[in-house]
C-alpha positions in Angstrom: 9.5 8.0 8.6 11.9 10.7 8.0 12.2 14.3 6.7 10.6 16.1 3.8 14.0 16.2 2.1 15.4 12.8 1.3 18.9 11.8 2.6 20.3 9.9 -0.3 22.7 7.6 1.6 19.9 6.6 4.0 17.9 5.4 1.0 21.0 3.5 -0.2 21.3 1.8 3.2 17.6 0.9 3.1 18.0 -0.4 -0.4 20.9 -2.7 0.6 19.0 -4.0 3.6 15.7 -4.7 1.9 17.6 -6.7 -0.7 19.0 -8.8 2.2 15.6 -9.1 3.7 14.1 -10.5 0.5 17.2 -12.7 0.0 16.8 -14.1 3.5 13.3 -15.4 2.8 14.2 -17.3 -0.5 14.6 -21.0 -0.8 17.9 -20.3 -2.5 19.4 -18.5 0.5 22.5 -20.2 1.8 24.3 -20.3 5.1 27.0 -18.2 3.6 24.5 -15.4 2.8 22.9 -15.8 6.2 26.3 -15.4 8.0 26.9 -12.3 5.9 23.6 -10.4 6.3 22.4 -11.4 9.8 24.4 -8.9 11.9 23.3 -5.8 10.0 20.3 -6.2 7.7 17.6 -5.4 10.4 19.7 -3.4 12.9 20.7 -1.0 10.1 17.0 -0.2 9.5 16.6 0.7 13.1 19.8 2.7 12.9 18.6 4.9 10.1 15.2 5.2 11.7 16.9 6.8 14.7 19.1 8.9 12.4 16.2 10.6 10.6 14.2 11.2 13.7 13.6 14.8 14.8 12.3 15.4 18.3 10.1 18.3 17.6 6.6 16.9 18.2 4.6 16.4 21.4 3.8 12.8 22.2 0.2 13.0 20.8 1.4 14.4 17.5 4.3 12.0 17.3 2.1 9.0 18.0 -0.4 10.1 15.4 2.3 10.3 12.8 3.6 6.9 13.6 0.1 5.5 13.7 -0.4 6.8 10.1 3.1 6.0 8.8 3.6 2.5 10.4 0.5 1.1 12.2 -2.0 1.7 9.4 0.3 0.3 6.7 1.0 -2.7 8.9 -2.7 -3.3 9.5 -3.6 -3.0 5.8 -0.8 -5.1 4.4 -0.9 -7.8 7.1 -4.6 -8.3 6.8 -4.4 -8.1 3.0 -1.8 -10.8 2.9 -3.9 -13.1 5.1 -7.0 -12.6 3.0 -5.0 -13.2 -0.1 -3.6 -16.4 1.4 -7.2 -17.7 1.9 -7.7 -17.3 -1.9 -4.3 -17.9 -3.4 -1.9 -19.9 -1.3 1.4 -21.7 -2.2 1.9 -23.0 1.3 -0.3 -24.5 4.0 -2.2 -22.1 6.2 -4.7 -22.0 9.0 -8.2 -20.7 9.1 -8.9 -17.1 8.5 -9.9 -16.4 12.1 -6.9 -18.2 13.5 -4.5 -16.3 11.2 -6.1 -13.0 12.0 -5.9 -13.7 15.7 -2.2 -14.5 15.6 -1.6 -11.5 13.4 -3.2 -9.1 15.9 -1.3 -10.7 18.8 2.0 -10.2 17.0 4.0 -12.9 18.8 7.3 -13.5 17.0 7.1 -16.7 14.9 3.4 -17.2 15.3 1.9 -15.9 12.1 3.1 -12.4 12.8 2.6 -10.9 9.4 4.7 -7.9 8.5 6.2 -8.2 11.9 9.1 -5.8 11.4 6.8 -2.8 10.8 4.8 -3.7 13.9 8.0 -4.0 16.0 9.3 -0.7 14.6 6.0 1.1 15.5 6.2 -0.2 19.1 9.9 0.5 19.5 9.4 4.1 18.5 7.3 4.7 21.7 10.1 4.0 24.3 12.6 5.7 21.8 10.5 8.9 21.9 10.7 9.1 25.7 14.3 8.1 25.8 15.3 10.8 23.4 13.2 13.3 25.3 15.1 12.4 28.4 18.4 12.5 26.5 17.8 16.0 25.2 16.8 17.2 28.6 20.2 16.3 30.0 22.1 19.0 28.1 22.9 20.9 31.3 22.7 18.1 33.8 25.6 15.9 32.6 28.9 17.7 32.8 32.0 17.1 30.8 30.5 18.1 27.4 28.2 16.4 24.9 30.3 13.2 24.7 29.7 12.4 28.4 26.0 12.8 27.8 25.9 10.6 24.7 28.1 7.9 26.4 25.6 7.7 29.3 22.7 7.5 26.9 24.3 4.7 24.8 25.2 2.7 27.9 21.7 2.9 29.3 20.2 2.0 25.9 22.7 -0.9 25.6 21.8 -2.2 29.1 18.1 -2.2 28.3 18.9 -4.1 25.0 21.1 -6.6 26.9 18.4 -7.3 29.4 16.0 -7.9 26.4 18.4 -10.3 24.8 19.1 -12.2 28.0 15.4 -12.6 28.6 15.0 -14.1 25.1 18.0 -16.4 25.5 17.5 -17.6 29.1 13.8 -18.3 29.2 12.8 -21.7 27.9 10.8 -22.1 24.7 7.8 -23.5 26.5 7.5 -20.4 28.8 4.1 -19.5 27.3 1.3 -21.6 25.8 2.4 -20.6 22.3 5.7 -22.5 22.8 8.2 -19.6 23.2 9.2 -16.8 25.5 8.2 -14.2 22.9 5.7 -11.5 24.2 2.8 -10.0 22.3 3.6 -7.0 20.1 7.4 -7.8 20.3 7.8 -6.3 23.7 10.8 -8.5 24.4 12.4 -7.1 21.2 11.8 -3.4 21.2 14.7 -2.4 23.4 17.0 -4.3 21.1 15.6 -2.2 18.3 15.8 1.0 20.4 19.5 0.6 21.1 20.3 0.8 17.4 17.8 3.7 16.9 19.7 5.6 19.7 23.0 4.9 18.0 21.6 6.3 14.8 20.3 9.4 16.5 23.6 10.1 18.4 25.7 9.2 15.3 24.0 12.1 13.5 24.7 14.5 16.4 28.2 13.5 17.4 30.0 11.2 15.0 28.9 11.6 11.4 31.2 14.5 10.6 34.2 12.6 12.0 33.2 9.5 10.0 32.9 11.6 6.8 36.4 12.9 7.3 38.1 9.6 7.2 35.7 7.7 4.9 38.1 7.1 2.1 38.7 4.0 0.0 41.2 2.5 2.4 39.0 3.0 5.4 36.0 1.4 3.7 38.2 -1.6 2.7 39.4 -2.0 6.3 35.9 -1.7 7.7 34.6 -4.3 5.2 37.5 -6.7 5.9 37.0 -6.5 9.7 33.3 -7.2 9.2 34.0 -10.2 7.0 36.5 -11.6 9.5 34.0 -11.1 12.3 31.2 -13.0 10.6 33.1 -15.7 8.7 35.8 -16.8 11.1 33.1 -18.3 13.4 31.2 -19.6 10.4 34.3 -21.4 8.9 35.8 -22.6 12.1 32.6 -23.7 13.7 33.6 -22.1 17.0 30.8 -21.8 19.5 31.3 -19.0 22.1 29.9 -19.0 25.6 26.6 -17.2 25.7 27.9 -13.9 27.3 30.8 -13.7 24.8 28.4 -14.7 21.9 26.1 -11.8 22.8 28.9 -9.3 23.0 30.3 -10.6 19.7 26.9 -10.1 18.1 26.8 -6.5 19.2 30.3 -5.9 17.8 29.5 -7.6 14.5 26.3 -5.6 14.1 27.9 -2.2 14.8 30.9 -2.9 12.5 28.4 -4.1 9.9 26.3 -1.0 10.1 29.5 1.2 10.0 30.7 -0.5 6.8 27.3 -0.3 5.2 26.9 3.4 6.1 30.4 4.2 4.8 29.7 2.4 1.5 26.2 4.0 1.2 27.8 7.5 1.6 30.0 6.9 -1.4 28.2 4.5 -3.7 26.7 6.2 -6.9 23.0 6.3 -6.5 20.3 6.4 -9.2 16.5 6.5 -9.5 16.1 2.8 -9.1 18.1 2.5 -5.9 16.5 5.6 -4.5 13.0 4.5 -5.3 13.4 1.1 -3.7 15.1 2.7 -0.7 12.1 5.1 -0.3 9.6 2.3 -0.4 11.1 -0.4 1.7 7.9 -0.7 3.8 5.9 -1.7 0.7 8.7 -4.1 -0.3 8.7 -5.7 3.1 5.0 -6.2 3.0 4.6 -7.5 -0.5 7.6 -9.5 -1.4 6.4 -12.7 0.2 3.6 -13.5 -2.3 5.8 -12.5 -5.2 8.7 -14.8 -4.4 6.3 -17.6 -3.4 4.6 -17.4 -6.9 7.9 -17.4 -8.7 9.4 -20.3 -6.7 6.2 -22.3 -7.3 6.4 -21.6 -11.1 10.1 -22.6 -11.1 9.3 -25.9 -9.4 6.7 -26.7 -12.0 8.4 -25.7 -15.2 12.1 -26.2 -14.3 12.0 -28.4 -11.2 15.1 -30.4 -12.0 17.3 -27.4 -12.8 15.9 -25.5 -9.9 16.7 -28.4 -7.5 20.2 -28.6 -8.9 20.8 -24.9 -8.3 19.5 -25.2 -4.7 21.8 -28.2 -4.1 24.9 -26.2 -5.0 26.1 -23.6 -2.5 27.8 -21.4 -5.1 25.0 -21.5 -7.7 22.3 -21.1 -5.0 24.1 -18.1 -3.6 24.4 -16.4 -6.9 20.8 -17.3 -7.9 19.5 -15.9 -4.6 21.1 -12.5 -5.1 19.9 -12.3 -8.7 16.4 -13.4 -7.5 16.4 -10.7 -4.9 17.4 -8.1 -7.5 14.6 -9.3 -9.8 12.1 -9.0 -7.0 13.3 -5.4 -6.3 12.5 -4.5 -9.9 9.1 -6.3 -10.1 7.9 -4.7 -6.9 8.4 -1.3 -8.4 5.0 -1.9 -10.1 2.9 -2.2 -7.0 4.9 0.5 -5.2 4.1 2.9 -8.0 0.4 1.9 -7.9 0.2 2.4 -4.2 2.0 5.7 -4.2 0.0 7.1 -7.1 -3.5 5.9 -6.3 -3.5 4.7 -2.7 -1.1 6.9 -0.8 -3.4 7.0 2.2 -2.3 3.4 2.9 1.2 4.7 3.6 -0.1 7.7 5.6 0.9 10.1 2.8 -0.7 12.5 0.4 2.2 12.2 -2.0 5.6 10.4 -2.2 7.3 10.8 1.2 9.7 8.9 3.4 8.6 5.6 4.9 
């Protein structure tokens, strides 16, 4: 999902975020890591998805592209993972029919394989119409482009806020599956769309300004503010009222995305980082079985040492990061195979953005 010409810092952001995604699923993850990555590691994916979007296609052409680039990979990888689980499983699972049913319903937390890709595909639909409306307001909102983008951001934020309040206020037993989640992540897509809108407008209005003051001191300040935002509540154990907590989450996410973008624009890149960043969809889909296999082997051949590492916050935190880095290297192999011999799975004829 992007342009024919790669934007290096976008791939760096995606590299950082996919490492956090993999880390978040490991047994070795810690509360310290969770506090650190939670505000930005998914919202930044939506942000860069909005950033690279170009509103030049009609809806049919747009939908066809997203169907090939997102829906088909989701379908192939999610079904493949379920079929593989029936043959080789390291955890308990349900029958094939039950798992396929839940997968096609895509209800969060109910066997929703490769859920993020499915959610991104659905979120792109309202995003398309929102950007079409936004671009049509060039002459209808006076006061310059900043008035227009302010109105757009506020509308996107209100829709996102309604979505969050829906998820927080409705009881878990709202539906028969035991939660208020809706099929195909409908309750989540406006949360995703908000950050996609921010990414799109950032490219139009704010990127040049950010680049002007993106020096070492500014990056340090952004990182320190972010660390204070996420770790003061973590260390103090303060629980905010729901409304303040929701607003705090928005602020933390936006500051986190800003810090990651600033770092990504300056960090030296290389072929490894770029390749992982270009293939995050493959990584998202395939890392589960890989880490399950390695964790199972560790328990069998070094159970005592592994348990000792998991029981120590510092050791577990370091181990989790090293484990995620190892996964990022190992998964280059299936990524190369897919890109070289099965590119149609990704909706490509050759290596392109995902």
